[in-house]
MARPAPA-179901 format. One record per atom (N, C-alpha, C): atom name; x, y, z negated. Coordinates in steps of 0.1 Angstrom, whole numbers, padded with zeros to 4 digits. Atoms other than C-alpha are relative to their C-alpha. Layout:
MARPAPA-179901
+------+-------+-------+-------+
! atom !     x !     y !     z !
+------+-------+-------+-------+
!   CA !     X !     Y !     Z !
...
+------+-------+-------+-------+
***
This chain:
MARPAPA-179901
+------+-------+-------+-------+
! atom !     x !     y !     z !
+------+-------+-------+-------+
!    N !  0005 ! -0013 !  0001 !
!   CA ! -0001 ! -0001 ! -0001 !
!    C !  0010 !  0014 ! -0002 !
!    N ! -0005 ! -0012 !  0007 !
!   CA !  0011 !  0036 !  0006 !
!    C ! -0004 !  0010 ! -0006 !
!    N ! -0001 ! -0010 !  0006 !
!   CA !  0025 !  0056 ! -0019 !
!    C ! -0010 !  0017 !  0011 !
!    N !  0007 ! -0018 ! -0009 !
!   CA ! -0005 !  0088 ! -0007 !
!    C !  0002 !  0010 ! -0012 !
!    N !  0002 ! -0013 !  0002 !
!   CA !  0006 !  0110 ! -0038 !
!    C !  0013 !  0015 !  0006 !
!    N ! -0006 ! -0011 !  0001 !
!   CA !  0033 !  0129 ! -0024 !
!    C ! -0008 !  0003 !  0017 !
!    N !  0003 !  0002 ! -0019 !
!   CA !  0021 !  0146 !  0012 !
!    C !  0017 ! -0003 !  0010 !
!    N ! -0005 ! -0001 ! -0013 !
!   CA !  0047 !  0140 !  0042 !
!    C !  0003 !  0016 !  0007 !
!    N !  0004 ! -0013 ! -0004 !
!   CA !  0062 !  0171 !  0058 !
!    C !  0000 !  0001 !  0007 !
!    N !  0004 !  0002 ! -0008 !
!   CA !  0055 !  0159 !  0087 !
!    C ! -0006 ! -0015 !  0004 !
!    N !  0007 !  0005 !  0001 !
!   CA !  0021 !  0146 !  0097 !
!    C !  0004 ! -0016 !  0006 !
!    N ! -0008 !  0008 ! -0009 !
!   CA !  0031 !  0107 !  0110 !
!    C ! -0011 !  0002 !  0018 !
!    N !  0000 ! -0003 ! -0014 !
!   CA !  0026 !  0107 !  0150 !
!    C !  0002 !  0013 !  0005 !
!    N ! -0005 ! -0009 ! -0007 !
!   CA !  0040 !  0140 !  0155 !
!    C !  0015 !  0002 ! -0001 !
!    N ! -0013 ! -0002 ! -0006 !
!   CA !  0073 !  0139 !  0157 !
!    C !  0012 ! -0002 !  0009 !
!    N ! -0007 !  0004 ! -0013 !
!   CA !  0078 !  0136 !  0191 !
!    C ! -0006 !  0015 !  0007 !
!    N !  0009 ! -0013 ! -0007 !
!   CA !  0054 !  0171 !  0200 !
!    C !  0011 !  0010 ! -0001 !
!    N ! -0006 ! -0015 ! -0004 !
!   CA !  0070 !  0198 !  0214 !
!    C ! -0006 !  0010 !  0008 !
!    N !  0005 ! -0010 ! -0010 !
!   CA !  0059 !  0230 !  0229 !
!    C !  0006 !  0013 !  0009 !
!    N ! -0002 ! -0014 ! -0002 !
!   CA !  0061 !  0263 !  0246 !
!    C ! -0004 !  0012 !  0012 !
!    N !  0010 ! -0006 ! -0005 !
!   CA !  0049 !  0288 !  0255 !
!    C ! -0006 !  0007 !  0014 !
!    N !  0004 ! -0004 ! -0013 !
!   CA !  0029 !  0301 !  0286 !
!    C ! -0005 !  0013 ! -0003 !
!    N !  0003 ! -0020 ! -0003 !
!   CA !  0021 !  0342 !  0292 !
!    C ! -0021 ! -0007 ! -0004 !
!    N !  0021 ! -0009 !  0007 !
!   CA ! -0025 !  0334 !  0279 !
!    C !  0006 ! -0016 ! -0017 !
!    N !  0000 !  0003 !  0009 !
!   CA ! -0007 !  0311 !  0249 !
!    C !  0015 ! -0005 !  0003 !
!    N ! -0020 !  0008 ! -0002 !
!   CA !  0021 !  0278 !  0242 !
!    C ! -0016 ! -0012 !  0004 !
!    N ! -0001 !  0018 ! -0005 !
!   CA !  0015 !  0240 !  0252 !
!    C !  0005 ! -0010 ! -0007 !
!    N ! -0009 !  0016 !  0014 !
!   CA !  0021 !  0211 !  0228 !
!    C !  0004 ! -0007 !  0009 !
!    N ! -0002 !  0019 ! -0003 !
!   CA !  0030 !  0177 !  0247 !
!    C !  0009 ! -0010 ! -0011 !
!    N ! -0005 !  0009 !  0006 !
!   CA !  0045 !  0148 !  0234 !
!    C !  0012 ! -0003 !  0009 !
!    N ! -0012 !  0002 ! -0006 !
!   CA !  0077 !  0145 !  0245 !
!    C !  0005 ! -0017 !  0001 !
!    N !  0003 !  0013 ! -0006 !
!   CA !  0072 !  0106 !  0252 !
!    C ! -0004 ! -0001 !  0011 !
!    N !  0008 !  0004 ! -0013 !
!   CA !  0046 !  0111 !  0273 !
!    C ! -0005 !  0012 !  0002 !
!    N !  0009 ! -0020 ! -0003 !
!   CA !  0045 !  0144 !  0286 !
!    C ! -0009 !  0001 !  0006 !
!    N !  0005 !  0002 ! -0002 !
!   CA !  0020 !  0139 !  0307 !
!    C ! -0019 !  0001 ! -0007 !
!    N !  0013 !  0004 !  0015 !
!   CA ! -0004 !  0132 !  0275 !
!    C ! -0002 !  0018 ! -0004 !
!    N !  0002 ! -0013 ! -0001 !
!   CA ! -0023 !  0173 !  0271 !
!    C ! -0015 ! -0002 ! -0005 !
!    N !  0011 ! -0003 !  0009 !
!   CA ! -0045 !  0189 !  0251 !
!    C ! -0008 !  0013 !  0009 !
!    N !  0001 ! -0014 ! -0002 !
!   CA ! -0064 !  0218 !  0267 !
!    C ! -0013 !  0006 ! -0009 !
!    N !  0016 !  0002 !  0013 !
!   CA ! -0090 !  0241 !  0243 !
!    C ! -0004 !  0015 !  0002 !
!    N !  0003 ! -0015 ! -0002 !
!   CA ! -0105 !  0277 !  0244 !
!    C !  0002 !  0008 ! -0013 !
!    N !  0003 ! -0010 !  0012 !
!   CA ! -0097 !  0284 !  0207 !
!    C !  0013 ! -0005 ! -0006 !
!    N ! -0014 !  0003 !  0010 !
!   CA ! -0072 !  0281 !  0185 !
!    C !  0000 ! -0016 ! -0009 !
!    N ! -0009 !  0012 !  0007 !
!   CA ! -0058 !  0244 !  0170 !
!    C !  0006 ! -0003 ! -0006 !
!    N ! -0012 ! -0006 !  0004 !
!   CA ! -0037 !  0234 !  0145 !
!    C !  0001 ! -0017 ! -0001 !
!    N ! -0004 !  0012 ! -0010 !
!   CA ! -0023 !  0203 !  0154 !
!    C ! -0009 ! -0013 ! -0014 !
!    N !  0003 !  0005 !  0004 !
!   CA ! -0033 !  0190 !  0120 !
!    C ! -0013 ! -0006 !  0004 !
!    N !  0007 !  0004 ! -0007 !
!   CA ! -0068 !  0187 !  0135 !
!    C !  0002 ! -0012 !  0010 !
!    N ! -0005 !  0013 ! -0009 !
!   CA ! -0056 !  0160 !  0159 !
!    C !  0002 ! -0014 ! -0007 !
!    N ! -0005 !  0006 !  0008 !
!   CA ! -0039 !  0138 !  0135 !
!    C ! -0006 ! -0009 ! -0011 !
+------+-------+-------+-------+
***
């Protein structure tokens, strides 16, 4: 059973997420799967996806 007493500094599954800025915002992508992407019309936090 995992110890849930202390939160990890990095959410599970986000180790390979990278980002770059574009004119209209920021693009987040998985460096291990660069064709995986999310498009949103509002600001989202990574925590909403993990």
